[in-house]
C-alpha positions as CSV (number, residue, x, y, z in Angstrom):
1,M,0.0,0.0,0.0
2,E,1.2,3.5,-0.9
3,Q,2.3,5.7,2.1
4,L,0.4,9.0,2.0
5,P,2.1,12.2,3.3
6,N,1.2,13.7,6.6
7,C,-1.1,16.7,6.6
8,P,0.9,19.9,5.9
9,K,-1.3,22.0,8.3
10,C,-1.6,19.8,11.4
11,N,0.9,17.0,10.6
12,S,-1.8,14.3,11.1
13,E,-0.8,10.9,9.8
14,Y,-4.4,9.9,9.0
15,T,-4.7,11.5,5.6
16,Y,-6.7,9.8,2.8
17,E,-7.1,10.2,-0.9
18,D,-10.4,11.3,-2.5
19,G,-10.0,11.5,-6.3
20,S,-7.1,13.9,-7.0
21,L,-7.2,15.5,-3.5
22,L,-5.6,14.5,-0.2
23,I,-7.8,15.1,2.8
24,C,-7.0,15.4,6.5
25,P,-9.9,14.1,8.7
26,E,-8.6,15.9,11.8
27,C,-8.4,19.5,10.5
28,A,-10.4,19.1,7.2
29,H,-7.5,20.5,5.2
30,E,-7.6,19.6,1.5
31,W,-4.7,19.7,-0.9
32,S,-3.5,18.2,-4.1
33,A,-0.5,15.9,-4.4
34,D,1.1,18.5,-6.7
35,Q,0.6,21.2,-4.2
36,Q,2.5,19.1,-1.6
37,S,5.8,19.6,-3.4
38,E,5.3,23.4,-3.6
39,E,4.6,23.7,0.1
40,E,7.8,21.8,1.0
41,V,9.9,24.8,-0.2
42,E,11.5,26.4,2.8
43,F,10.3,29.9,3.8
44,T,13.2,32.3,3.7
45,V,13.6,35.9,4.8
46,K,16.4,38.4,3.9
47,D,17.7,41.1,6.3
48,S,18.6,44.7,5.4
49,N,21.9,43.6,3.9
50,G,20.4,40.8,1.8
51,E,21.6,37.9,4.0
52,T,19.3,35.0,4.4
53,L,17.8,34.6,7.9
54,R,16.8,31.3,9.5
55,S,14.9,30.5,12.7
56,G,17.3,30.5,15.6
57,D,19.6,33.2,14.2
58,D,20.7,36.3,16.2
59,V,20.0,39.8,14.8
60,T,20.8,43.4,15.6
61,I,18.3,46.3,15.2
62,I,19.5,49.0,12.7
63,K,16.9,51.7,13.4
64,D,15.1,53.0,16.5
65,L,11.7,51.2,16.5
66,K,8.6,52.6,18.3
67,V,6.6,49.8,19.9
68,K,3.0,50.1,18.8
69,G,0.6,50.6,21.7
70,S,3.4,51.5,24.1
71,S,5.6,54.4,24.9
72,S,8.8,52.3,24.8
73,V,11.3,52.3,22.0
74,V,13.7,49.5,20.8
75,K,17.0,51.3,20.3
76,V,19.6,50.9,17.5
77,G,22.1,48.1,18.3
78,T,19.8,46.0,20.4
79,K,20.7,42.4,20.0
80,I,17.9,39.9,19.6
81,K,18.7,36.2,20.1
82,N,17.0,33.1,18.8
83,I,14.5,34.7,16.3
84,R,11.6,32.8,14.8
85,L,10.5,33.3,11.2
86,V,6.8,33.3,10.5
87,E,4.8,33.9,7.3
88,S,2.8,37.1,7.7
89,A,0.5,39.0,5.4
90,I,1.7,42.3,6.7
91,D,5.5,41.8,6.3
92,H,6.3,41.3,10.0
93,N,8.2,38.0,9.4
94,I,10.4,38.0,12.6
95,D,8.8,36.9,15.8
96,C,11.1,37.4,18.9
97,K,11.3,38.4,22.6
98,I,13.2,41.5,23.5
99,P,14.3,41.9,27.2
100,G,12.4,44.8,28.7
101,V,9.9,45.0,25.9
102,G,8.5,41.5,25.6
103,A,7.2,39.6,22.6
104,I,7.3,41.6,19.3
105,K,7.1,41.1,15.6
106,I,9.6,42.9,13.4
107,T,9.9,43.7,9.7
108,P,13.2,42.1,8.3
109,K,14.4,45.4,6.7
110,F,15.0,46.8,10.2
111,V,17.5,44.1,11.3
112,K,20.9,42.8,10.3
113,K,22.3,39.3,11.0
114,S,24.8,39.2,13.9
């Protein structure tokens, strides 16, 4: 019997085939087998200097950033350790925690790889 791939959304192993679609019974996600190979391409982000960032990298802020909804500012030269990359519709692809500020999302054009 052919081994079907796990669900790309919830990683469930109980996927099944329905015509040309693959379906996950746990989260109801549907995708085609052709689409599976396109989604396996790794998500990449480039910093202000054009270097490729990966989850777990350390970055440095290159511009003072005002924190929305707060009076605090993240200063130039602030080092951020262990970033996480996320796909975002509004270009805030870096998810991180900054000491003294907390969890924040940042646009990659305001950081450089350390």
